[in-house]
All heavy atoms as a GROMACS GRO file, in nm:
protein
  649
    1MET      N    1   9.973   9.761  10.970
    1MET     CA    2   9.980   9.737  10.828
    1MET      C    3  10.122   9.703  10.790
    1MET      O    4  10.217   9.769  10.827
    1MET     CB    5   9.936   9.863  10.754
    1MET     CG    6   9.924   9.843  10.606
    1MET     SD    7   9.839   9.985  10.535
    1MET     CE    8   9.964  10.038  10.423
    2GLN      N    9  10.141   9.597  10.715
    2GLN     CA   10  10.272   9.551  10.678
    2GLN      C   11  10.308   9.603  10.539
    2GLN      O   12  10.228   9.595  10.446
    2GLN     CB   13  10.276   9.400  10.680
    2GLN     CG   14  10.414   9.346  10.695
    2GLN     CD   15  10.409   9.198  10.727
    2GLN    OE1   16  10.304   9.137  10.732
    2GLN    NE2   17  10.523   9.140  10.749
    3ASN      N   18  10.429   9.655  10.525
    3ASN     CA   19  10.475   9.710  10.400
    3ASN      C   20  10.559   9.605  10.328
    3ASN      O   21  10.653   9.552  10.384
    3ASN     CB   22  10.557   9.837  10.427
    3ASN     CG   23  10.582   9.918  10.303
    3ASN    OD1   24  10.582   9.865  10.193
    3ASN    ND2   25  10.606  10.046  10.322
    4GLU      N   26  10.528   9.576  10.203
    4GLU     CA   27  10.597   9.472  10.128
    4GLU      C   28  10.706   9.529  10.037
    4GLU      O   29  10.745   9.465   9.941
    4GLU     CB   30  10.495   9.393  10.044
    4GLU     CG   31  10.395   9.316  10.129
    4GLU     CD   32  10.458   9.208  10.214
    4GLU    OE1   33  10.556   9.146  10.169
    4GLU    OE2   34  10.410   9.186  10.325
    5THR      N   35  10.756   9.648  10.066
    5THR     CA   36  10.859   9.710   9.985
    5THR      C   37  10.991   9.636   9.999
    5THR      O   38  11.035   9.608  10.109
    5THR     CB   39  10.880   9.857  10.028
    5THR    OG1   40  10.757   9.926  10.017
    5THR    CG2   41  10.983   9.925   9.942
    6ASN      N   42  11.052   9.603   9.886
    6ASN     CA   43  11.184   9.542   9.887
    6ASN      C   44  11.289   9.651   9.892
    6ASN      O   45  11.271   9.758   9.835
    6ASN     CB   46  11.205   9.456   9.762
    6ASN     CG   47  11.120   9.333   9.764
    6ASN    OD1   48  11.094   9.275   9.867
    6ASN    ND2   49  11.076   9.292   9.646
    7SER      N   50  11.400   9.622   9.956
    7SER     CA   51  11.510   9.717   9.959
    7SER      C   52  11.641   9.640   9.942
    7SER      O   53  11.651   9.524   9.981
    7SER     CB   54  11.511   9.799  10.086
    7SER     OG   55  11.523   9.717  10.198
    8VAL      N   56  11.739   9.709   9.884
    8VAL     CA   57  11.870   9.650   9.863
    8VAL      C   58  11.973   9.744   9.924
    8VAL      O   59  11.974   9.863   9.896
    8VAL     CB   60  11.899   9.631   9.712
    8VAL    CG1   61  12.040   9.580   9.690
    8VAL    CG2   62  11.798   9.537   9.650
    9LEU      N   63  12.061   9.688  10.008
    9LEU     CA   64  12.167   9.763  10.073
    9LEU      C   65  12.300   9.718  10.016
    9LEU      O   66  12.328   9.599  10.010
    9LEU     CB   67  12.165   9.736  10.224
    9LEU     CG   68  12.282   9.791  10.305
    9LEU    CD1   69  12.280   9.943  10.307
    9LEU    CD2   70  12.278   9.736  10.446
   10THR      N   71  12.382   9.816   9.974
   10THR     CA   72  12.516   9.787   9.923
   10THR      C   73  12.616   9.875   9.996
   10THR      O   74  12.597   9.997  10.003
   10THR     CB   75  12.524   9.816   9.771
   10THR    OG1   76  12.422   9.743   9.704
   10THR    CG2   77  12.659   9.776   9.716
   11ILE      N   78  12.720   9.814  10.050
   11ILE     CA   79  12.828   9.888  10.113
   11ILE      C   80  12.957   9.853  10.038
   11ILE      O   81  12.994   9.736  10.030
   11ILE     CB   82  12.843   9.853  10.262
   11ILE    CG1   83  12.713   9.881  10.336
   11ILE    CG2   84  12.959   9.931  10.324
   11ILE    CD1   85  12.712   9.834  10.480
   12GLU      N   86  13.023   9.955   9.985
   12GLU     CA   87  13.145   9.935   9.909
   12GLU      C   88  13.266   9.976   9.991
   12GLU      O   89  13.282  10.095  10.022
   12GLU     CB   90  13.141  10.016   9.780
   12GLU     CG   91  13.028   9.976   9.687
   12GLU     CD   92  13.019  10.067   9.566
   12GLU    OE1   93  13.123  10.121   9.522
   12GLU    OE2   94  12.907  10.084   9.516
   13GLN      N   95  13.348   9.880  10.031
   13GLN     CA   96  13.472   9.900  10.105
   13GLN      C   97  13.456   9.992  10.226
   13GLN      O   98  13.545  10.071  10.259
   13GLN     CB   99  13.581   9.954  10.012
   13GLN     CG  100  13.612   9.859   9.901
   13GLN     CD  101  13.718   9.914   9.807
   13GLN    OE1  102  13.759  10.030   9.815
   13GLN    NE2  103  13.763   9.830   9.717
   14GLN      N  104  13.343   9.986  10.291
   14GLN     CA  105  13.309  10.068  10.408
   14GLN      C  106  13.320  10.218  10.380
   14GLN      O  107  13.326  10.299  10.472
   14GLN     CB  108  13.396  10.032  10.528
   14GLN     CG  109  13.363   9.898  10.588
   14GLN     CD  110  13.443   9.873  10.713
   14GLN    OE1  111  13.553   9.820  10.706
   14GLN    NE2  112  13.388   9.912  10.826
   15LYS      N  113  13.316  10.258  10.254
   15LYS     CA  114  13.331  10.400  10.217
   15LYS      C  115  13.209  10.457  10.146
   15LYS      O  116  13.189  10.576  10.145
   15LYS     CB  117  13.452  10.417  10.124
   15LYS     CG  118  13.581  10.367  10.183
   15LYS     CD  119  13.664  10.481  10.231
   15LYS     CE  120  13.799  10.432  10.278
   15LYS     NZ  121  13.825  10.459  10.415
   16LYS      N  122  13.129  10.372  10.084
   16LYS     CA  123  13.010  10.418  10.012
   16LYS      C  124  12.895  10.324  10.042
   16LYS      O  125  12.912  10.203  10.040
   16LYS     CB  126  13.036  10.424   9.862
   16LYS     CG  127  12.918  10.478   9.785
   16LYS     CD  128  12.947  10.493   9.637
   16LYS     CE  129  12.825  10.550   9.567
   16LYS     NZ  130  12.845  10.560   9.423
   17ILE      N  131  12.778  10.381  10.068
   17ILE     CA  132  12.661  10.301  10.098
   17ILE      C  133  12.547  10.346  10.007
   17ILE      O  134  12.527  10.466   9.987
   17ILE     CB  135  12.623  10.312  10.248
   17ILE    CG1  136  12.511  10.215  10.284
   17ILE    CG2  137  12.588  10.453  10.287
   17ILE    CD1  138  12.494  10.193  10.432
   18SER      N  139  12.479  10.251   9.948
   18SER     CA  140  12.361  10.282   9.868
   18SER      C  141  12.248  10.191   9.913
   18SER      O  142  12.270  10.078   9.956
   18SER     CB  143  12.389  10.267   9.719
   18SER     OG  144  12.433  10.138   9.688
   19LEU      N  145  12.127  10.242   9.902
   19LEU     CA  146  12.011  10.172   9.955
   19LEU      C  147  11.889  10.208   9.873
   19LEU      O  148  11.873  10.324   9.832
   19LEU     CB  149  11.992  10.214  10.102
   19LEU     CG  150  11.881  10.153  10.184
   19LEU    CD1  151  11.901  10.003  10.200
   19LEU    CD2  152  11.879  10.217  10.322
   20THR      N  153  11.805  10.110   9.846
   20THR     CA  154  11.678  10.136   9.778
   20THR      C  155  11.564  10.110   9.876
   20THR      O  156  11.582  10.045   9.978
   20THR     CB  157  11.660  10.044   9.655
   20THR    OG1  158  11.659   9.908   9.698
   20THR    CG2  159  11.771  10.066   9.553
   21GLY      N  160  11.448  10.164   9.848
   21GLY     CA  161  11.332  10.144   9.934
   21GLY      C  162  11.326  10.238  10.053
   21GLY      O  163  11.254  10.214  10.148
   22VAL      N  164  11.403  10.347  10.049
   22VAL     CA  165  11.406  10.443  10.160
   22VAL      C  166  11.283  10.534  10.152
   22VAL      O  167  11.254  10.592  10.049
   22VAL     CB  168  11.535  10.528  10.156
   22VAL    CG1  169  11.534  10.633  10.266
   22VAL    CG2  170  11.657  10.438  10.168
   23GLU      N  171  11.210  10.542  10.263
   23GLU     CA  172  11.091  10.627  10.269
   23GLU      C  173  11.126  10.769  10.311
   23GLU      O  174  11.067  10.865  10.262
   23GLU     CB  175  10.990  10.568  10.367
   23GLU     CG  176  10.936  10.434  10.321
   23GLU     CD  177  10.852  10.365  10.427
   23GLU    OE1  178  10.834  10.420  10.538
   23GLU    OE2  179  10.804  10.255  10.399
   24SER      N  180  11.221  10.783  10.406
   24SER     CA  181  11.259  10.916  10.452
   24SER      C  182  11.397  10.914  10.514
   24SER      O  183  11.442  10.813  10.567
   24SER     CB  184  11.158  10.970  10.553
   24SER     OG  185  11.159  10.893  10.671
   25VAL      N  186  11.464  11.029  10.507
   25VAL     CA  187  11.587  11.054  10.580
   25VAL      C  188  11.545  11.136  10.701
   25VAL      O  189  11.503  11.250  10.688
   25VAL     CB  190  11.691  11.130  10.495
   25VAL    CG1  191  11.815  11.161  10.577
   25VAL    CG2  192  11.727  11.050  10.369
   26ASP      N  193  11.551  11.076  10.820
   26ASP     CA  194  11.496  11.138  10.940
   26ASP      C  195  11.593  11.235  11.007
   26ASP      O  196  11.551  11.335  11.065
   26ASP     CB  197  11.452  11.030  11.038
   26ASP     CG  198  11.350  10.936  10.975
   26ASP    OD1  199  11.264  10.984  10.898
   26ASP    OD2  200  11.357  10.814  11.001
   27ALA      N  201  11.722  11.205  11.003
   27ALA     CA  202  11.824  11.292  11.061
   27ALA      C  203  11.959  11.252  11.006
   27ALA      O  204  11.979  11.136  10.968
   27ALA     CB  205  11.824  11.279  11.214
   28PHE      N  206  12.050  11.349  11.002
   28PHE     CA  207  12.186  11.314  10.958
   28PHE      C  208  12.287  11.412  11.013
   28PHE      O  209  12.257  11.528  11.039
   28PHE     CB  210  12.196  11.305  10.806
   28PHE     CG  211  12.166  11.433  10.733
   28PHE    CD1  212  12.267  11.523  10.702
   28PHE    CD2  213  12.037  11.463  10.694
   28PHE    CE1  214  12.240  11.641  10.635
   28PHE    CE2  215  12.008  11.580  10.627
   28PHE     CZ  216  12.109  11.669  10.597
   29SER      N  217  12.406  11.359  11.037
   29SER     CA  218  12.522  11.438  11.078
   29SER      C  219  12.644  11.368  11.020
   29SER      O  220  12.631  11.266  10.952
   29SER     CB  221  12.531  11.445  11.231
   29SER     OG  222  12.567  11.320  11.284
   30ASP      N  223  12.762  11.419  11.051
   30ASP     CA  224  12.882  11.353  10.998
   30ASP      C  225  12.912  11.222  11.071
   30ASP      O  226  12.995  11.144  11.026
   30ASP     CB  227  13.003  11.447  11.001
   30ASP     CG  228  13.044  11.484  11.142
   30ASP    OD1  229  12.962  11.474  11.235
   30ASP    OD2  230  13.160  11.526  11.159
   31ALA      N  231  12.840  11.193  11.179
   31ALA     CA  232  12.862  11.070  11.256
   31ALA      C  233  12.747  10.970  11.249
   31ALA      O  234  12.765  10.854  11.283
   31ALA     CB  235  12.888  11.105  11.402
   32GLU      N  236  12.627  11.013  11.203
   32GLU     CA  237  12.512  10.924  11.203
   32GLU      C  238  12.407  10.968  11.101
   32GLU      O  239  12.384  11.087  11.084
   32GLU     CB  240  12.450  10.923  11.342
   32GLU     CG  241  12.329  10.835  11.356
   32GLU     CD  242  12.275  10.833  11.497
   32GLU    OE1  243  12.209  10.932  11.537
   32GLU    OE2  244  12.300  10.735  11.567
   33ILE      N  245  12.347  10.870  11.036
   33ILE     CA  246  12.234  10.896  10.945
   33ILE      C  247  12.120  10.805  10.991
   33ILE      O  248  12.139  10.685  11.010
   33ILE     CB  249  12.271  10.865  10.799
   33ILE    CG1  250  12.390  10.950  10.754
   33ILE    CG2  251  12.150  10.888  10.708
   33ILE    CD1  252  12.446  10.912  10.618
   34ARG      N  253  12.001  10.863  11.008
   34ARG     CA  254  11.882  10.786  11.047
   34ARG      C  255  11.782  10.789  10.933
   34ARG      O  256  11.748  10.896  10.883
   34ARG     CB  257  11.820  10.843  11.174
   34ARG     CG  258  11.907  10.825  11.295
   34ARG     CD  259  11.843  10.883  11.418
   34ARG     NE  260  11.933  10.872  11.531
   34ARG     CZ  261  11.905  10.803  11.639
   34ARG    NH1  262  11.790  10.743  11.653
   34ARG    NH2  263  11.993  10.797  11.737
   35LEU      N  264  11.734  10.670  10.897
   35LEU     CA  265  11.643  10.654  10.784
   35LEU      C  266  11.521  10.574  10.826
   35LEU      O  267  11.524  10.502  10.925
   35LEU     CB  268  11.713  10.576  10.670
   35LEU     CG  269  11.850  10.623  10.625
   35LEU    CD1  270  11.916  10.516  10.540
   35LEU    CD2  271  11.836  10.752  10.547
   36THR      N  272  11.416  10.583  10.745
   36THR     CA  273  11.302  10.492  10.756
   36THR      C  274  11.297  10.412  10.627
   36THR      O  275  11.292  10.469  10.518
   36THR     CB  276  11.171  10.569  10.777
   36THR    OG1  277  11.181  10.646  10.898
   36THR    CG2  278  11.053  10.473  10.788
   37VAL      N  279  11.301  10.279  10.642
   37VAL     CA  280  11.302  10.188  10.528
   37VAL      C  281  11.191  10.086  10.550
   37VAL      O  282  11.194  10.013  10.649
   37VAL     CB  283  11.438  10.115  10.514
   37VAL    CG1  284  11.438  10.023  10.394
   37VAL    CG2  285  11.552  10.215  10.507
   38ALA      N  286  11.094  10.083  10.461
   38ALA     CA  287  10.982   9.989  10.470
   38ALA      C  288  10.915   9.995  10.607
   38ALA      O  289  10.882   9.893  10.666
   38ALA     CB  290  11.027   9.847  10.437
   39GLY      N  291  10.897  10.116  10.661
   39GLY     CA  292  10.829  10.134  10.788
   39GLY      C  293  10.914  10.106  10.910
   39GLY      O  294  10.866  10.115  11.023
   40LYS      N  295  11.041  10.070  10.892
   40LYS     CA  296  11.130  10.041  11.003
   40LYS      C  297  11.245  10.140  11.004
   40LYS      O  298  11.280  10.199  10.903
   40LYS     CB  299  11.183   9.898  10.993
   40LYS     CG  300  11.073   9.796  11.007
   40LYS     CD  301  11.128   9.657  11.009
   40LYS     CE  302  11.014   9.556  11.020
   40LYS     NZ  303  11.064   9.420  11.028
   41ARG      N  304  11.305  10.156  11.121
   41ARG     CA  305  11.415  10.250  11.136
   41ARG      C  306  11.548  10.185  11.101
   41ARG      O  307  11.571  10.068  11.131
   41ARG     CB  308  11.420  10.299  11.280
   41ARG     CG  309  11.298  10.378  11.318
   41ARG     CD  310  11.311  10.427  11.460
   41ARG     NE  311  11.176  10.442  11.512
   41ARG     CZ  312  11.134  10.394  11.626
   41ARG    NH1  313  11.216  10.329  11.704
   41ARG    NH2  314  11.011  10.412  11.665
   42MET      N  315  11.635  10.264  11.041
   42MET     CA  316  11.771  10.221  11.012
   42MET      C  317  11.865  10.330  11.058
   42MET      O  318  11.836  10.449  11.042
   42MET     CB  319  11.791  10.195  10.863
   42MET     CG  320  11.933  10.156  10.827
   42MET     SD  321  11.955  10.119  10.653
   42MET     CE  322  11.898   9.949  10.652
   43ARG      N  323  11.977  10.288  11.116
   43ARG     CA  324  12.077  10.384  11.162
   43ARG      C  325  12.212  10.344  11.106
   43ARG      O  326  12.254  10.228  11.119
   43ARG     CB  327  12.082  10.385  11.315
   43ARG     CG  328  12.179  10.488  11.369
   43ARG     CD  329  12.170  10.500  11.518
   43ARG     NE  330  12.208  10.374  11.581
   43ARG     CZ  331  12.255  10.364  11.703
   43ARG    NH1  332  12.267  10.470  11.779
   43ARG    NH2  333  12.287  10.248  11.753
   44ILE      N  334  12.279  10.438  11.043
   44ILE     CA  335  12.412  10.419  10.988
   44ILE      C  336  12.506  10.507  11.071
   44ILE      O  337  12.482  10.627  11.083
   44ILE     CB  338  12.419  10.461  10.840
   44ILE    CG1  339  12.317  10.381  10.758
   44ILE    CG2  340  12.560  10.445  10.785
   44ILE    CD1  341  12.288  10.441  10.622
   45THR      N  342  12.609  10.448  11.130
   45THR     CA  343  12.705  10.528  11.207
   45THR      C  344  12.843  10.514  11.146
   45THR      O  345  12.875  10.415  11.080
   45THR     CB  346  12.708  10.486  11.355
   45THR    OG1  347  12.741  10.348  11.364
   45THR    CG2  348  12.576  10.510  11.422
   46GLY      N  349  12.925  10.615  11.171
   46GLY     CA  350  13.060  10.617  11.119
   46GLY      C  351  13.122  10.753  11.138
   46GLY      O  352  13.089  10.824  11.234
   47SER      N  353  13.208  10.793  11.047
   47SER     CA  354  13.269  10.925  11.054
   47SER      C  355  13.275  10.986  10.915
   47SER      O  356  13.278  10.914  10.814
   47SER     CB  357  13.410  10.916  11.114
   47SER     OG  358  13.491  10.831  11.036
   48ASN      N  359  13.272  11.117  10.911
   48ASN     CA  360  13.274  11.193  10.785
   48ASN      C  361  13.162  11.150  10.689
   48ASN      O  362  13.181  11.149  10.568
   48ASN     CB  363  13.410  11.181  10.716
   48ASN     CG  364  13.522  11.232  10.802
   48ASN    OD1  365  13.510  11.337  10.865
   48ASN    ND2  366  13.631  11.158  10.808
   49LEU      N  367  13.046  11.115  10.744
   49LEU     CA  368  12.933  11.072  10.661
   49LEU      C  369  12.871  11.192  10.591
   49LEU      O  370  12.856  11.299  10.650
   49LEU     CB  371  12.828  11.002  10.747
   49LEU     CG  372  12.870  10.872  10.814
   49LEU    CD1  373  12.760  10.820  10.906
   49LEU    CD2  374  12.907  10.766  10.712
   50LYS      N  375  12.836  11.172  10.466
   50LYS     CA  376  12.774  11.277  10.386
   50LYS      C  377  12.670  11.214  10.293
   50LYS      O  378  12.700  11.120  10.222
   50LYS     CB  379  12.881  11.348  10.303
   50LYS     CG  380  12.827  11.460  10.217
   50LYS     CD  381  12.937  11.527  10.139
   50LYS     CE  382  12.879  11.634  10.049
   50LYS     NZ  383  12.983  11.696   9.966
   51VAL      N  384  12.548  11.265  10.299
   51VAL     CA  385  12.443  11.217  10.211
   51VAL      C  386  12.468  11.272  10.072
   51VAL      O  387  12.479  11.394  10.054
   51VAL     CB  388  12.303  11.260  10.262
   51VAL    CG1  389  12.195  11.220  10.162
   51VAL    CG2  390  12.274  11.201  10.399
   52LEU      N  391  12.479  11.184   9.973
   52LEU     CA  392  12.500  11.226   9.835
   52LEU      C  393  12.368  11.249   9.763
   52LEU      O  394  12.349  11.353   9.700
   52LEU     CB  395  12.581  11.121   9.756
   52LEU     CG  396  12.724  11.098   9.799
   52LEU    CD1  397  12.786  10.988   9.714
   52LEU    CD2  398  12.804  11.226   9.787
   53THR      N  399  12.279  11.151   9.772
   53THR     CA  400  12.150  11.162   9.703
   53THR      C  401  12.040  11.095   9.785
   53THR      O  402  12.064  11.000   9.858
   53THR     CB  403  12.152  11.094   9.564
   53THR    OG1  404  12.182  10.955   9.580
   53THR    CG2  405  12.254  11.157   9.472
   54PHE      N  406  11.920  11.147   9.769
   54PHE     CA  407  11.800  11.084   9.820
   54PHE      C  408  11.684  11.127   9.733
   54PHE      O  409  11.662  11.246   9.713
   54PHE     CB  410  11.772  11.120   9.966
   54PHE     CG  411  11.636  11.073  10.013
   54PHE    CD1  412  11.604  10.939  10.012
   54PHE    CD2  413  11.541  11.163  10.054
   54PHE    CE1  414  11.478  10.895  10.052
   54PHE    CE2  415  11.415  11.121  10.095
   54PHE     CZ  416  11.384  10.986  10.094
   55SER      N  417  11.610  11.031   9.681
   55SER     CA  418  11.492  11.057   9.601
   55SER      C  419  11.372  10.993   9.670
   55SER      O  420  11.364  10.870   9.678
   55SER     CB  421  11.507  11.000   9.461
   55SER     OG  422  11.384  11.007   9.392
   56LYS      N  423  11.284  11.077   9.722
   56LYS     CA  424  11.166  11.024   9.789
   56LYS      C  425  11.078  10.946   9.691
   56LYS      O  426  11.018  10.845   9.727
   56LYS     CB  427  11.086  11.136   9.854
   56LYS     CG  428  10.975  11.086   9.941
   56LYS     CD  429  10.921  11.191  10.032
   56LYS     CE  430  10.816  11.128  10.119
   56LYS     NZ  431  10.805  11.188  10.248
   57GLY      N  432  11.073  10.991   9.566
   57GLY     CA  433  10.991  10.924   9.466
   57GLY      C  434  11.035  10.782   9.435
   57GLY      O  435  10.955  10.689   9.432
   58SER      N  436  11.165  10.762   9.417
   58SER     CA  437  11.216  10.628   9.383
   58SER      C  438  11.267  10.552   9.505
   58SER      O  439  11.284  10.430   9.499
   58SER     CB  440  11.330  10.639   9.282
   58SER     OG  441  11.444  10.699   9.341
   59GLY      N  442  11.295  10.622   9.615
   59GLY     CA  443  11.347  10.558   9.735
   59GLY      C  444  11.497  10.533   9.730
   59GLY      O  445  11.552  10.466   9.816
   60ALA      N  446  11.566  10.588   9.630
   60ALA     CA  447  11.710  10.568   9.617
   60ALA      C  448  11.784  10.661   9.712
   60ALA      O  449  11.752  10.779   9.724
   60ALA     CB  450  11.753  10.595   9.473
   61PHE      N  451  11.886  10.606   9.778
   61PHE     CA  452  11.967  10.680   9.875
   61PHE      C  453  12.112  10.642   9.857
   61PHE      O  454  12.144  10.526   9.831
   61PHE     CB  455  11.921  10.644  10.018
   61PHE     CG  456  12.012  10.695  10.125
   61PHE    CD1  457  11.996  10.823  10.174
   61PHE    CD2  458  12.113  10.616  10.176
   61PHE    CE1  459  12.081  10.872  10.274
   61PHE    CE2  460  12.198  10.663  10.275
   61PHE     CZ  461  12.181  10.791  10.323
   62ALA      N  462  12.203  10.740   9.872
   62ALA     CA  463  12.346  10.712   9.868
   62ALA      C  464  12.418  10.807   9.963
   62ALA      O  465  12.379  10.922   9.979
   62ALA     CB  466  12.401  10.728   9.727
   63ALA      N  467  12.524  10.754  10.026
   63ALA     CA  468  12.607  10.834  10.116
   63ALA      C  469  12.750  10.785  10.108
   63ALA      O  470  12.775  10.671  10.067
   63ALA     CB  471  12.556  10.824  10.260
   64VAL      N  472  12.843  10.872  10.147
   64VAL     CA  473  12.984  10.835  10.152
   64VAL      C  474  13.038  10.868  10.291
   64VAL      O  475  12.978  10.945  10.366
   64VAL     CB  476  13.069  10.908  10.045
   64VAL    CG1  477  13.031  10.861   9.907
   64VAL    CG2  478  13.058  11.058  10.059
   65GLY      N  479  13.152  10.812  10.324
   65GLY     CA  480  13.218  10.833  10.452
   65GLY      C  481  13.270  10.700  10.503
   65GLY      O  482  13.267  10.600  10.433
   66GLU      N  483  13.318  10.699  10.624
   66GLU     CA  484  13.368  10.577  10.687
   66GLU      C  485  13.252  10.510  10.761
   66GLU      O  486  13.214  10.552  10.870
   66GLU     CB  487  13.481  10.610  10.784
   66GLU     CG  488  13.553  10.490  10.838
   66GLU     CD  489  13.636  10.418  10.733
   66GLU    OE1  490  13.690  10.482  10.641
   66GLU    OE2  491  13.646  10.294  10.744
   67VAL      N  492  13.193  10.406  10.700
   67VAL     CA  493  13.078  10.336  10.758
   67VAL      C  494  13.129  10.232  10.858
   67VAL      O  495  13.207  10.144  10.823
   67VAL     CB  496  12.994  10.268  10.647
   67VAL    CG1  497  12.879  10.189  10.709
   67VAL    CG2  498  12.944  10.370  10.547
   68SER      N  499  13.086  10.243  10.983
   68SER     CA  500  13.130  10.148  11.084
   68SER      C  501  13.019  10.054  11.133
   68SER      O  502  13.048   9.944  11.177
   68SER     CB  503  13.193  10.220  11.204
   68SER     OG  504  13.100  10.308  11.262
   69LEU      N  505  12.893  10.097  11.125
   69LEU     CA  506  12.784  10.014  11.175
   69LEU      C  507  12.654  10.049  11.104
   69LEU      O  508  12.625  10.166  11.080
   69LEU     CB  509  12.767  10.038  11.326
   69LEU     CG  510  12.656   9.963  11.398
   69LEU    CD1  511  12.690   9.814  11.406
   69LEU    CD2  512  12.636  10.019  11.537
   70VAL      N  513  12.577   9.946  11.072
   70VAL     CA  514  12.442   9.964  11.018
   70VAL      C  515  12.349   9.884  11.106
   70VAL      O  516  12.368   9.764  11.126
   70VAL     CB  517  12.431   9.914  10.872
   70VAL    CG1  518  12.288   9.927  10.822
   70VAL    CG2  519  12.526   9.990  10.782
   71ARG      N  520  12.248   9.952  11.161
   71ARG     CA  521  12.148   9.884  11.245
   71ARG      C  522  12.011   9.904  11.184
   71ARG      O  523  11.977  10.013  11.141
   71ARG     CB  524  12.152   9.940  11.387
   71ARG     CG  525  12.273   9.899  11.462
   71ARG     CD  526  12.264   9.941  11.604
   71ARG     NE  527  12.357   9.858  11.680
   71ARG     CZ  528  12.350   9.837  11.808
   71ARG    NH1  529  12.255   9.893  11.878
   71ARG    NH2  530  12.436   9.761  11.869
   72TYR      N  531  11.934   9.797  11.187
   72TYR     CA  532  11.800   9.797  11.130
   72TYR      C  533  11.707   9.742  11.234
   72TYR      O  534  11.734   9.637  11.293
   72TYR     CB  535  11.802   9.710  11.004
   72TYR     CG  536  11.674   9.707  10.926
   72TYR    CD1  537  11.631   9.819  10.856
   72TYR    CD2  538  11.598   9.592  10.920
   72TYR    CE1  539  11.515   9.816  10.781
   72TYR    CE2  540  11.482   9.588  10.844
   72TYR     CZ  541  11.442   9.700  10.775
   72TYR     OH  542  11.327   9.696  10.701
   73GLY      N  543  11.596   9.814  11.262
   73GLY     CA  544  11.513   9.769  11.373
   73GLY      C  545  11.365   9.780  11.348
   73GLY      O  546  11.319   9.816  11.241
   74GLY      N  547  11.292   9.750  11.452
   74GLY     CA  548  11.147   9.742  11.446
   74GLY      C  549  11.077   9.875  11.449
   74GLY      O  550  11.136   9.981  11.438
   75VAL      N  551  10.948   9.868  11.467
   75VAL     CA  552  10.862   9.984  11.462
   75VAL      C  553  10.822  10.024  11.604
   75VAL      O  554  10.804   9.939  11.690
   75VAL     CB  555  10.735   9.948  11.380
   75VAL    CG1  556  10.644  10.067  11.367
   75VAL    CG2  557  10.774   9.896  11.243
   76LYS      N  558  10.808  10.152  11.629
   76LYS     CA  559  10.753  10.208  11.752
   76LYS      C  560  10.814  10.152  11.879
   76LYS      O  561  10.752  10.074  11.951
   76LYS     CB  562  10.602  10.189  11.755
   76LYS     CG  563  10.530  10.268  11.647
   76LYS     CD  564  10.382  10.253  11.661
   76LYS     CE  565  10.312  10.329  11.551
   76LYS     NZ  566  10.169  10.311  11.553
   77GLY      N  567  10.937  10.190  11.908
   77GLY     CA  568  10.996  10.161  12.036
   77GLY      C  569  11.073  10.031  12.048
   77GLY      O  570  11.135  10.007  12.148
   78LYS      N  571  11.069   9.943  11.950
   78LYS     CA  572  11.150   9.822  11.959
   78LYS      C  573  11.296   9.860  11.940
   78LYS      O  574  11.329   9.948  11.863
   78LYS     CB  575  11.109   9.721  11.851
   78LYS     CG  576  10.973   9.660  11.875
   78LYS     CD  577  10.946   9.551  11.775
   78LYS     CE  578  10.810   9.491  11.798
   78LYS     NZ  579  10.779   9.387  11.702
   79PHE      N  580  11.382   9.790  12.010
   79PHE     CA  581  11.523   9.819  12.000
   79PHE      C  582  11.577   9.775  11.864
   79PHE      O  583  11.530   9.679  11.804
   79PHE     CB  584  11.602   9.748  12.110
   79PHE     CG  585  11.577   9.806  12.244
   79PHE    CD1  586  11.494   9.741  12.335
   79PHE    CD2  587  11.635   9.926  12.281
   79PHE    CE1  588  11.469   9.796  12.459
   79PHE    CE2  589  11.613   9.981  12.405
   79PHE     CZ  590  11.528   9.915  12.494
   80PHE      N  591  11.677   9.848  11.815
   80PHE     CA  592  11.741   9.813  11.688
   80PHE      C  593  11.808   9.678  11.700
   80PHE      O  594  11.860   9.640  11.802
   80PHE     CB  595  11.847   9.917  11.650
   80PHE     CG  596  11.790  10.048  11.609
   80PHE    CD1  597  11.811  10.161  11.685
   80PHE    CD2  598  11.715  10.058  11.494
   80PHE    CE1  599  11.760  10.284  11.646
   80PHE    CE2  600  11.664  10.179  11.454
   80PHE     CZ  601  11.685  10.292  11.531
   81GLN      N  602  11.804   9.605  11.591
   81GLN     CA  603  11.871   9.476  11.584
   81GLN      C  604  11.982   9.490  11.481
   81GLN      O  605  11.968   9.565  11.386
   81GLN     CB  606  11.775   9.367  11.540
   81GLN     CG  607  11.662   9.347  11.636
   81GLN     CD  608  11.558   9.252  11.582
   81GLN    OE1  609  11.566   9.209  11.468
   81GLN    NE2  610  11.459   9.220  11.661
   82ARG      N  611  12.088   9.421  11.500
   82ARG     CA  612  12.197   9.427  11.402
   82ARG      C  613  12.150   9.372  11.270
   82ARG      O  614  12.088   9.267  11.263
   82ARG     CB  615  12.316   9.346  11.449
   82ARG     CG  616  12.414   9.433  11.523
   82ARG     CD  617  12.542   9.364  11.527
   82ARG     NE  618  12.633   9.443  11.447
   82ARG     CZ  619  12.761   9.452  11.473
   82ARG    NH1  620  12.810   9.386  11.571
   82ARG    NH2  621  12.838   9.524  11.397
   83LEU      N  622  12.185   9.439  11.164
   83LEU     CA  623  12.148   9.395  11.030
   83LEU      C  624  12.223   9.269  10.992
   83LEU      O  625  12.168   9.176  10.936
   83LEU     CB  626  12.177   9.506  10.929
   83LEU     CG  627  12.142   9.478  10.785
   83LEU    CD1  628  11.993   9.454  10.771
   83LEU    CD2  629  12.185   9.591  10.697
   84PHE      N  630  12.351   9.263  11.024
   84PHE     CA  631  12.433   9.147  10.989
   84PHE      C  632  12.456   9.064  11.113
   84PHE      O  633  12.540   9.094  11.195
   84PHE     CB  634  12.568   9.193  10.933
   84PHE     CG  635  12.554   9.286  10.817
   84PHE    CD1  636  12.587   9.420  10.829
   84PHE    CD2  637  12.506   9.242  10.697
   84PHE    CE1  638  12.573   9.506  10.723
   84PHE    CE2  639  12.491   9.327  10.590
   84PHE     CZ  640  12.525   9.460  10.603
   85LYS      N  641  12.380   8.957  11.129
   85LYS     CA  642  12.396   8.870  11.247
   85LYS      C  643  12.484   8.753  11.213
   85LYS      O  644  12.490   8.704  11.109
   85LYS     CB  645  12.261   8.820  11.294
   85LYS     CG  646  12.183   8.928  11.362
   85LYS     CD  647  12.058   8.871  11.422
   85LYS     CE  648  11.983   8.981  11.494
   85LYS     NZ  649  11.868   8.934  11.562
   0.00000   0.00000   0.00000
């Protein structure tokens, strides 16, 4: 089943990240945040990462820290692909 949810990703000066359309926050630490967005996995890596907000109802997500990489990938075992090619 294909999910038609739109999402918007904003990164401000590699220090703040906001995202819409987030279904779940799967795991987080100060070095990595793993999310599910429109049925696909997303991984944010960096340092001093901290989740500020997440609303399951609206799908709004925000985090701060030093963002170094964002990867967005397929479903069920497919390898992550770089978001910015």
